[in-house]
C-alpha positions as CSV (number, residue, x, y, z in Angstrom):
1,M,0.0,0.0,0.0
2,N,1.7,3.1,-1.1
3,S,-1.1,5.7,-1.3
4,Y,-3.6,7.2,1.0
5,A,-6.4,5.8,-1.2
6,D,-5.3,2.4,-0.2
7,M,-6.0,3.1,3.6
8,T,-9.8,3.2,3.4
9,A,-9.9,-0.3,4.8
10,L,-8.1,0.9,7.9
11,R,-10.3,3.9,8.6
12,E,-12.3,2.1,11.3
13,L,-9.0,1.6,13.2
14,G,-8.6,5.3,13.5
15,W,-6.2,5.8,10.5
16,E,-7.7,9.2,9.6
17,I,-7.0,10.7,13.0
18,Y,-3.5,9.2,13.0
19,R,-2.7,10.3,9.4
20,K,-3.8,13.9,10.1
21,S,-1.7,14.1,13.3
22,Q,1.5,12.5,12.1
23,S,1.6,12.6,8.2
24,P,3.6,9.2,8.1
25,N,5.9,8.4,5.3
26,F,5.1,5.5,3.0
27,N,8.0,3.0,2.2
28,S,7.8,-0.4,0.6
29,G,5.8,-2.2,3.2
30,F,2.1,-2.2,4.2
31,F,0.5,-0.8,7.3
32,G,-1.6,-2.1,10.2
33,R,-2.4,-1.4,13.8
34,V,-1.2,-3.5,16.6
35,R,-4.1,-5.4,18.3
36,R,-2.0,-7.4,20.9
37,V,1.5,-7.8,21.9
38,D,3.2,-11.1,22.9
39,R,6.9,-11.8,23.5
40,G,8.6,-11.3,20.2
41,E,5.4,-11.4,18.2
42,V,2.4,-9.1,17.6
43,D,-1.1,-9.4,16.2
44,V,-1.7,-6.7,13.7
45,I,-5.0,-5.7,12.1
46,T,-4.4,-4.9,8.4
47,E,-6.5,-4.5,5.2
48,R,-5.3,-8.1,4.6
49,G,-7.0,-9.2,7.8
50,D,-5.4,-10.2,11.1
51,I,-1.6,-11.0,10.8
52,R,0.8,-12.5,13.2
53,A,4.1,-10.8,12.8
54,L,7.6,-11.1,14.3
55,S,8.7,-8.1,16.3
56,D,12.3,-7.2,17.0
57,S,12.7,-3.8,18.6
58,Q,16.4,-3.8,17.8
59,R,15.7,-4.4,14.2
60,A,12.8,-1.9,13.8
61,A,13.8,1.3,12.2
62,S,12.2,3.3,15.0
63,N,14.2,1.3,17.6
64,T,11.0,1.1,19.5
65,A,9.2,-2.0,20.8
66,P,5.7,-2.2,19.5
67,A,2.8,-1.6,21.9
68,T,-0.9,-2.2,21.7
69,G,-2.4,0.6,19.6
70,D,0.8,1.3,17.6
71,W,0.7,1.9,13.8
72,V,3.4,-0.2,12.2
73,E,4.8,-0.9,8.8
74,L,5.0,-4.5,7.9
75,V,7.1,-6.4,5.4
76,E,7.0,-10.0,4.2
77,D,10.2,-12.0,4.4
78,P,10.3,-15.2,2.2
79,D,12.0,-17.1,5.1
80,M,10.6,-15.6,8.3
81,G,7.1,-14.4,7.2
82,F,5.7,-11.1,8.3
83,L,8.0,-8.7,10.1
84,V,7.5,-5.4,11.9
85,E,9.7,-3.1,9.8
86,K,9.0,0.1,11.6
87,V,6.9,1.4,14.5
88,L,5.3,4.7,13.3
89,P,5.5,7.8,15.6
90,R,3.0,7.9,18.4
91,Y,0.7,11.0,19.1
92,S,-0.1,9.9,22.6
93,S,0.8,6.9,24.8
94,I,0.0,5.6,28.4
95,V,3.5,5.3,29.9
96,R,4.1,3.8,33.4
97,R,7.1,2.7,35.4
98,D,8.0,-0.8,34.3
99,P,6.8,-3.1,37.1
100,A,9.7,-5.4,36.4
101,E,12.4,-2.8,36.1
102,T,12.2,0.1,38.5
103,E,14.0,2.7,36.4
104,L,12.6,1.9,33.0
105,A,9.5,3.1,31.2
106,Q,6.8,0.8,29.7
107,V,4.2,1.9,27.1
108,M,0.9,0.3,27.9
109,A,-1.1,1.6,24.9
110,S,-0.5,4.2,22.2
111,N,-2.3,6.5,19.8
112,I,-5.2,6.9,22.1
113,D,-7.6,9.8,22.2
114,L,-9.4,9.1,25.5
115,V,-8.5,7.4,28.8
116,G,-11.4,5.9,30.8
117,V,-10.7,5.7,34.5
118,V,-13.2,3.1,35.6
119,S,-14.7,2.7,39.1
120,S,-17.5,0.4,40.3
121,T,-20.5,1.0,42.5
122,D,-20.1,-2.3,44.4
123,R,-16.9,-1.2,46.3
124,P,-15.7,2.0,47.9
125,I,-14.5,4.6,45.4
126,N,-10.7,5.1,45.9
127,L,-10.1,8.8,45.3
128,A,-6.3,8.3,45.6
129,R,-6.3,5.6,42.9
130,I,-8.5,7.7,40.6
131,E,-6.1,10.7,41.0
132,R,-3.2,8.4,40.2
133,F,-4.9,7.2,37.0
134,L,-5.8,10.7,36.1
135,V,-2.1,11.9,36.3
136,L,-1.3,8.9,34.1
137,A,-4.0,10.0,31.6
138,E,-2.9,13.6,31.6
139,H,0.6,12.6,31.0
140,S,-0.5,10.5,28.0
141,R,-1.7,13.6,26.1
142,A,-5.2,12.0,25.7
143,L,-8.4,13.2,27.2
144,P,-9.4,11.6,30.5
145,V,-13.0,10.5,31.2
146,L,-14.5,9.0,34.4
147,I,-16.6,5.9,34.0
148,L,-18.7,4.3,36.8
149,T,-19.9,0.7,36.2
150,K,-22.7,-1.3,37.7
151,A,-24.9,1.9,38.0
152,D,-28.0,-0.2,38.3
153,L,-26.9,-0.6,41.9
154,S,-27.0,2.2,44.3
155,I,-24.6,5.0,43.5
156,P,-22.0,5.3,46.3
157,R,-21.7,8.6,48.2
158,E,-18.0,8.8,47.3
159,W,-18.9,9.1,43.6
160,G,-20.4,12.5,44.4
161,Q,-17.1,13.6,45.9
162,V,-15.4,12.5,42.7
163,M,-17.8,14.5,40.6
164,K,-17.2,17.6,42.8
165,E,-13.4,17.2,42.7
166,F,-13.2,16.7,39.0
167,S,-16.3,18.6,37.7
168,E,-14.4,19.6,34.6
169,I,-13.9,16.0,33.4
170,Q,-16.7,14.2,31.5
171,S,-18.2,11.4,33.5
172,F,-20.4,8.4,32.6
173,E,-22.7,6.2,34.7
174,T,-23.0,2.8,33.0
175,S,-24.6,-0.5,33.5
176,A,-24.0,-3.7,31.5
177,L,-27.4,-4.9,32.9
178,D,-29.7,-2.2,31.7
179,G,-27.6,-0.5,29.1
180,R,-27.5,3.0,30.6
181,G,-24.6,5.2,29.6
182,I,-23.5,2.8,26.7
183,S,-24.9,4.9,23.8
184,E,-23.2,7.9,25.3
185,I,-19.8,6.2,25.4
186,R,-20.3,4.9,21.8
187,D,-21.1,8.5,20.7
188,L,-18.0,9.7,22.4
189,I,-15.5,7.5,20.5
190,S,-17.4,7.2,17.2
191,P,-16.5,7.1,14.4
192,D,-12.8,6.3,14.8
193,R,-11.5,7.5,18.2
194,T,-9.6,5.2,20.6
195,L,-10.6,4.8,24.2
196,V,-8.4,2.8,26.7
197,L,-9.9,1.6,29.9
198,L,-8.0,1.6,33.2
199,G,-9.1,0.1,36.5
200,E,-8.7,-2.8,38.9
201,S,-10.0,-6.3,38.5
202,G,-13.7,-7.1,39.0
203,I,-15.1,-3.7,38.4
204,G,-17.0,-4.6,35.2
205,K,-14.6,-3.5,32.4
206,S,-14.9,-6.7,30.5
207,S,-18.7,-6.6,30.8
208,L,-18.7,-2.9,29.6
209,V,-16.5,-3.9,26.6
210,N,-18.9,-6.8,25.7
211,F,-21.8,-4.4,25.8
212,L,-20.1,-1.8,23.7
213,I,-19.0,-4.3,21.2
214,G,-22.4,-6.0,21.1
215,E,-21.1,-9.5,21.8
216,D,-19.1,-11.5,24.3
217,V,-15.5,-10.8,23.1
218,Q,-14.0,-10.6,26.7
219,E,-14.3,-13.3,29.3
220,T,-15.9,-12.2,32.5
221,S,-15.8,-13.8,36.0
222,E,-17.9,-13.5,39.1
223,V,-16.7,-11.3,41.9
224,R,-16.0,-12.9,45.2
225,H,-18.8,-12.1,47.7
226,S,-16.5,-12.1,50.7
227,D,-14.5,-9.0,49.6
228,N,-16.0,-7.8,46.3
229,K,-12.6,-8.7,44.6
230,G,-12.5,-10.1,41.1
231,R,-10.0,-12.2,39.2
232,H,-8.2,-10.9,36.1
233,T,-10.4,-11.7,33.1
234,T,-8.4,-9.6,30.6
235,V,-4.9,-11.1,30.5
236,A,-3.3,-8.8,28.0
237,R,-3.9,-5.3,26.6
238,E,-6.1,-5.8,23.5
239,L,-7.4,-3.5,20.8
240,L,-10.9,-4.1,19.7
241,T,-13.2,-2.3,17.2
242,I,-16.8,-1.4,17.8
243,P,-19.2,-2.2,14.9
244,T,-20.9,1.1,15.2
245,G,-17.5,3.0,15.1
246,G,-14.7,3.6,17.6
247,I,-11.9,1.6,19.1
248,L,-11.4,0.2,22.6
249,I,-8.2,-0.9,24.3
250,D,-9.0,-3.1,27.3
251,T,-6.3,-3.6,30.0
252,P,-5.8,-6.2,32.7
253,G,-7.0,-5.1,36.0
254,I,-4.5,-3.1,38.0
255,R,-4.8,-1.8,41.6
256,G,-2.1,0.9,41.1
257,V,0.4,1.9,38.6
258,G,3.9,3.5,38.9
259,L,4.0,7.0,37.4
260,W,6.8,7.9,35.0
261,D,8.3,11.4,34.5
262,A,4.8,12.9,35.1
263,D,5.6,16.1,37.1
264,Q,3.7,18.4,34.7
265,A,0.6,16.1,34.6
266,L,0.7,15.9,38.4
267,A,0.5,19.8,38.6
268,Q,-2.4,19.7,36.2
269,V,-4.5,17.2,38.1
270,F,-3.7,18.9,41.4
271,F,-4.1,22.4,39.9
272,E,-5.3,23.9,43.2
273,V,-2.0,22.9,44.9
274,S,0.2,24.0,41.9
275,T,-1.6,27.3,41.6
276,E,-1.2,28.2,45.3
277,A,2.4,27.0,45.2
278,Q,3.2,29.9,42.9
279,S,2.7,32.3,45.9
280,C,5.1,30.3,48.3
281,R,8.0,32.3,49.7
282,F,10.5,29.7,48.4
283,N,10.7,28.3,44.9
284,D,11.6,24.9,46.2
285,C,9.0,24.9,48.9
286,T,8.0,21.3,50.0
287,H,4.6,22.5,51.3
288,T,5.3,20.8,54.7
289,V,7.2,23.0,57.2
290,E,8.4,26.1,55.4
291,P,7.3,29.6,56.6
292,K,5.0,31.6,54.4
293,C,3.9,28.5,52.5
294,A,0.9,29.5,50.5
295,V,-0.3,25.9,50.2
296,I,-0.2,25.3,53.9
297,K,-2.1,28.5,54.4
298,A,-4.7,27.4,51.8
299,V,-5.2,24.2,53.8
300,A,-5.6,26.2,57.0
301,D,-8.1,28.5,55.4
302,G,-10.1,25.5,54.1
303,R,-9.4,26.2,50.4
304,I,-7.5,23.0,49.9
305,D,-8.5,19.8,51.6
306,G,-5.8,18.6,53.9
307,Q,-6.1,15.0,52.7
308,K,-5.8,16.1,49.1
309,L,-2.5,17.8,50.0
310,I,-1.2,14.5,51.5
311,R,-2.1,12.6,48.5
312,Y,-0.4,15.1,46.3
313,L,2.7,15.0,48.4
314,R,2.9,11.2,48.2
315,L,2.8,11.3,44.4
316,R,5.3,14.2,44.2
317,D,7.7,12.3,46.5
318,E,7.3,9.2,44.4
319,L,8.3,11.1,41.2
320,Q,11.2,12.9,42.9
321,E,12.6,9.6,44.3
322,Q,12.2,8.1,40.8
323,S,14.0,11.0,39.2
324,L,16.8,10.8,41.7
325,K,17.4,7.1,41.2
326,R,17.2,7.5,37.4
327,N,19.9,10.3,37.6
328,Q,22.1,8.1,39.8
329,Q,21.7,5.2,37.3
330,W,22.7,7.4,34.4
331,R,25.8,8.6,36.3
332,K,27.1,5.0,36.8
333,P,29.9,4.0,34.4
334,H,28.9,1.5,31.7
């Protein structure tokens, strides 16, 4: 495929949004979007159908390991079969600290337009976890949205606090039982925008995906009644297309995620703290013990919730410690 006209079959995968943002170069191969990543291999959706391709990040021209959601250029080798020749530039990506390697980044999903931070009515809403996921979303350069599942049950009081805290973020109350909120999410991502879902296990992400797709494409499991915990039903990040338009990337359930180089995103999510901090006496104020700290004064005056400041400081300290370790690692002789 060497012309834009040949890309019509990829439009439902978000190709038009990608093309307008990146203007990719066309070489000798053909293009597709990564549906799923395994060790050394990727499943790619192309106009030829689903293709299993070998992936070698050292060989790829971009020197980047493919991630779910990537646009890639493929070539066909007579001996090895299909190969990922090049990972095309990303216009957005969910990046976390690699859980296996403390000081390395890991791309969870790429070329996304919306990040759905998912909570459920059948367990307490964890504001600290939502804030962490929102920092991750803000850092991705995609638009965050809040999604509450199992809304056919009673809406927890904590959800109202979330709505108050993040009134500027679009939110959806959904139910895979009675279908509420489903059409609104379909409208949000149609015709070709990509939504990635983030949340812990057992909160109804897979059921939401199945309802949006219109068939059971993701396995679901019952939640344990003893503690409302669920088993992982999604075992790998996977890209799925909605028949009515739009793309989903479902992710395995995660309780928390390590942030990576997200200082600016932290300031944006906790904008009340970062705004007040501009009036602190010291530029390097820690907002803990310094005199004439505007943030501490805002807490005392009731303009910033004290618990919110504590949550902010925990995330800030995590990022500062990470930056320090990364700098120490870079200074080590190789």
